[in-house]
N, C-alpha and C positions, 0 to 999 in steps of 0.2 A: 369146376371151375371151367373156365374155358382160354385152356393152355394151347398156342400154336403147336402146330406139330414141328419138327424139328426141319422138313424139305417147306414147311409154308415160313419159317422164320427165317431160312435161309432165302427164300425169295425175295421179302418183303426186304431184308437188312443187308443183303450180299448182292443183290444185281449190282453188274458193274463196278463194283467196289474195286476191283485192281485197279480201275484209272484212277483212283482217288488216295493210294497207297504214294502217291508222289511229291509232296510238298517237301519244300527246303533242299530239292535237288539243285544242283548249281552245273554250269557248264564245266566240264571237264580240265584237266591241264591240257594245254596246247590248242584248246578252243578259240576260236577270234573274239575278240572281246563286243559281247553281243551289244547293238544301235537301238536296239527293239527289244522290248520285253514280252513284246505278244505278237500274234499277227491272224489276221481274220482276213482268210480266202473266199471269195465269193463266186462259185462255180457256176455258170452258167451254161449247163447241162443243154449239150445239143448241136451245140455250135453258132456263135453270136456271129452275126455278118459285119466284118468289116465294114463292109459298104455303106451298112445302114446304120455304121455307129460313130466308129473314132475313123475312118480312112474314107470319108466318102472320095467319088472319081467324078467331079462334075463335068469334067471336058471328055470323061470316056462315051462311046456310044449309045445310043437307048438302052440295049441289049445289055449293055453290062451298067452302064450310071444307075438306073434305076428311077424309082418316080419320086425319090426326096431330093428337096431342098439343101442344101447347106446352112450353117451357122457360123458367124467368128466367135474365135475362142477369147480368151484374156491374152493368151501369146501370138502376135502380130504376123499374119499370114499362114496362121493354122484354124481349118474351119474342122467341123463335126457336121454329124447329120442334123439338120431343123430339130429332129425331134429330141434330141439331148441338150436342149437349152441350159438346164441347172447346170449340168456338169462342162458346157462350154464355158459357163462362167465362172470355174471354180480351177480351171487349167493351172493355175498357179499354186495350187494344192496338190497336185499328182501329175505323175510322167507317163506318157505311153509310149511304147514298142509299137512300131508300125511293120516290122520285118520279122513276126516271130515265125516259127516252121516245126515239122515235124516230118516222119515219112510215112503215116500210115491214115487213111481217110475212111478206117473203121471204125466205127464208135467203141465195140468194145476193145480191141486193142489202143487206141487212143485216150481214152479215159484212165486206162490202166498208167501209161506213160505219163498222162499229166498228174493223177495224183500220186504215184510210188516213185517216179523218177527213173522208170528202165522199164522195157519189154517184157512182154508176158509169149512166149512163143506158145502158139496155139489156144491163145485168150477165146473165150465164147462162153454163151450165154447158158449151157448146159454142164460139162464137163470140167470148165476151168472159169468159172465164176467167181469165186475167193482169190481176194491177192496172198501170196506168200511174201513177198517183199514188202513189208510196212509203208504203208500211206506217211505221209508227209505227216500228219498230226501225231503220228504213233512215235516218230524217231526224235519229233520235236518234247512230246511227253518224255519219253526217257533219258533225253538231257535235259531239260531244262525242265521241267516238273511243273507243278502249280506251285504261284506265289505267294496263296493264302492256305494253313491246312484245313482240309476236309475238302480242299475243290479240287476236281478232275485237272487233266492236263493235257485234255484233247476235247472237243464238245462237237457234234456233228448235228447242221439244223435243217430239216428236221430228222432225219437219220444220215446213216452211212451208206445206202444203198443206190443205183443207179439204174436208167432203162426199166421203169415201172418195177424197181425192187428185183429184179431179175440179175443183176449184176453187185459183188459186195465190195468195192475197190477202196473203200476208204477207211477198212479198218487195219490191225495193227500185223495181221500174218504171221510169221513166224517169231515176232519179238511177243506174242502171248496173248492174255486178256489183260495182264498188269497194265498194258498199255493201248489197250483197245479205248474208243471214245465211248463216250454218253451220247444217246441221241435224247434230242429234246421233245422227238414225238410232235405232232402238228399244230402248227401253229393257227392264232387265229385269223379271220381273214377280213376282218373289221377291225378298225382302233379302240373301239369301244367295248369289244368282245372280249371278256375272260380267258385267259388260258390257263389250262386244267395242266399244271406240273405233273409229271410222271409221279405216280405214287409210290414208285421203289424211290424215290429223292424226299419223300415227306415223312414224317413220322404219324403212325396210326392212330387217330384220334383217341381211340379205346383204350390205349397203353401210354401209362406213365414211363418216364423215364426210368425209374425205378423198378418198376416192373421190368420192361425190356432189358435191363442189365440181370436181370437175377435168374433172367430164362435165358441168357448166354452163357451163365457161371453153372447154370445146369447142363449144358450140352457140355462145358467144358469138363464137369465134374465127368460125366461119363465118357467122354472120348477125349483125353487131356492130350493124347498125342496128334490127335487130327491139325494137319498143317492149315486147313482151312478154318480154325480157328481165328487163329490170327488174323485173317480177313474179315473174319466175321465181326469180331470185336471192334477192329477200326473201321467197319461199315457202320456200326452201332452209334460209334462215336461221333461220326460223321452227321448221322440222322438227327443224333440227342442236340450237336453244335446248330443244327441247320443251316448251315454254310452253303450248299448247294441248292437247297429250297429257297434261301434267302436271292442266290445269283440269279436264279433263274425266273423268279417273279415280274415279269413286266408290268401285272398289274397293280404294282408300286408305282409304276411312273404315271406321267400326269395322261389323261386323254390326248392335251393338247399337245404335247409332246410325240404322244404316239399319234394322230393326225399328220403333225409333220413328217413322219417318216414315211406317211400313207397308208391310206384307208385299205389297204389289201396285205396280201400275206406276204411279200416282197419286203414290205416294209417292217412291219411285224417279226418278221425272223431277222431282219437288220437290226432295230433296237433292241432283241435280245441279247445278238452278238458284239455289240456295245455295252450291253448292262454286264456281260459274261469278262469281256476283257478288262472292265473296269474293275471287277470282283477279284481278279487275279488269272485267269483260265489263260495258257499263253498261245493255243490254237482252237480257233475256230473256224471249220469248213460249213459253208453256209450253201445249202442246193438253191441259189437264190430262183425260184418258180413260183406262179400263180397254182400250177397242179401239181400239191407238196405229193403226191402218190406217185405218179409219173414222173415228177423232173426236167422232163424233156422239152418243156416248151419253145428253147430255140433250135429245135430243128425244123427249122422253115422251109419243106422241099414246097409245099402247097401256101398259096395265098400269103407272100412270105409280108408284103408291103400293108397289107390291111393289118395282119396282126402285129407287126412290130410298132407300127403308127397308134393302132387304139389300145392296145392290149399289154405290149411287153417294154415298149422303151420308154412310154412316160414312167409306170411305175418302177421301175429300175434308176429312171432317172432321178427320182425323188427321191429313192429310200438309200443310193450311192452318198447323193448329194448331199443328203441330211446327215448319213453317218459321219462323212469326214467335217462337216460344220458340226458335228457333236461333240467327235473326238477334239476338235480342236479347241471349242468351248471351254472342253473339261480339261486340259492339258494332255491330254492323252495320245495326240497323232503323236509327238514329235517318240515317244517310244512305242507305236503300235502300227505295224504293217499293214496296210489293208492292199489286197488284189482282186481285181476280174480277172479268171481264166476262164477258159473255152477248150474242149478238147481239141477245136479247128474252127475254121472261120468257115465260108459260102464259098459257092463258086463264082466266078466272076459273069459267065453267061447265064441270064435268067433262063430257066427253062419253061415249058409247056404250059405249067400250072402255074405260072408265075410265083414261082420260089426259087429258090438257090439250095443244091446239093452240098456235099461235104467237100470240103477243100484243106488240107492240111498244108499245102503250100507256103502260104504266107496269111497271115492274122493277126491280130491286136492283142496287145494285152497291156493293161492298166496296174500301175504301182503307185504307192502312195504313203506318207508317213514312216514311221519305223529308221529313217535318217538316210530313209532314200532321197535321191535330189529331186526339187517339184519344177513344175515347169519344162521338163527336158520332154521334146519329141524325138527319139531312138529311131534311127533307121526309117527305110520308106519301103513302100512298094512300087512297083511299073506302074505305068500308066494307066493298064487294064488291069490293076491288080489283080495279077495272078499268081508274081514271083517278088521275093525280097529285090529292090532294086539298089540299095546299100545297105551293110554293116547285118547282114544276117543274123540271125538272134537264136538257137536252137533253145526250144522249152526247157531245156535241162539247164540251158544256164540262165532262165527265168527262176528254176526251184532253186539253183544253186544260191542266186541272190539270198532269196527269202532265208537260205540257212543261213546264210554267212551273215545278214541283219541280225539275227535270231541267235548267232553265236555256237551255230551247230559242225563242228568238225566233221567236211566232207569225206575225208579218209577213213574217219574210224568205222568200224565195221560190227555186222550183227551175225547173226549165224542164221543160215536159209534152212529150208525144211531137210535138206542135206545133212546140216550141221558145218556148211562149209562158210568160211569167213566172206562177206560179201561188205564191199564197201557203203555208207549211207547215200551216196549218188555217184554211182559209179563212171558218169561221165558229166559235165556240164563244169563252167567256172563264174564266178560274180561279175556282173557285168560292171565294168570299170566305168562306163561313164555317170552311175548313177550311186555309187556309192562313195 
């Protein structure tokens, strides 16, 4: 008989099962009443230029203004870059913060700030490349849990890593593997291409449900006191129910709808995020990029205008606008918060390589759905796009707003690596104008 070894069985049936032990968890006493059931955070790693997207400066000098024109939006007097026309037509469905900021131009520290809601002293790609403070998704998984049995509380698309997989700041940190995300793996780059659901989330076709359960019983018989067995059994239950495989299966979507999202990786990432949200996953982090391995498409130090015009903005515009439409058409936008975040913006002055460099002093953030007031343009940057002009909003306030809408108590604590209690979000408060 071809028995699986215990290691093989654990490998197939228990990978990331900690994240699947969360159904039925609800907001705790004292939590704000949630207006959103789920969040989709679209992370534009590298740093989206606010000048070429949501906050153009058509009256600035050429070395600041850049090469692009502007386009009217659905809000009178508000203009976006000419290369995001679909989002410009939908400003009545989302809001824009034009005065976001934080203190550091360093990718490593800025990514930790954006994903984890706090600084990591000494953060670097070698010795401090893993988060100890849990990422937002892991905190949501801990407090909210999945809405359907057998589903994860937190999913990352395509993976939880950054900077060419040298950083790992999207993980559960000191919360432990129970609240770690499930990774989707690489997404197809064509709308008609199949998506290979990770094998850990599918039943081995050579095994029947009965045989798999018999093997788990055999493991338990020989090691009855091992705590891993409870995790293993729950994982097997998940596999046999097929909830994760079904939620991840974008192959079940029509090619027509997949093409609406875009014939590229960004579109296929976005449609998977919608599918997961619809199934009951409360937090999905999407590294929205064409290069799914490196994931740093938006770091446009060189050739900024060609890249933005021909490669980056059109697929982002289509993927995000279709995501908003699709959620709305399915009656999900009111209960799903969608955010576009970057670790910072880009420099006001164009450099010698026709690019823009890192700029955390002011940048733009998009928030939609989940009880967020639509059609609000909050704050502004100065005429040179270099600092906030009015209503400066720290990125921690953006995170506090996301937590608030999801019913996450900001002052509740977790234990850090040294066992000390730390608030879920040490700084920041919800943005009153948007909730």
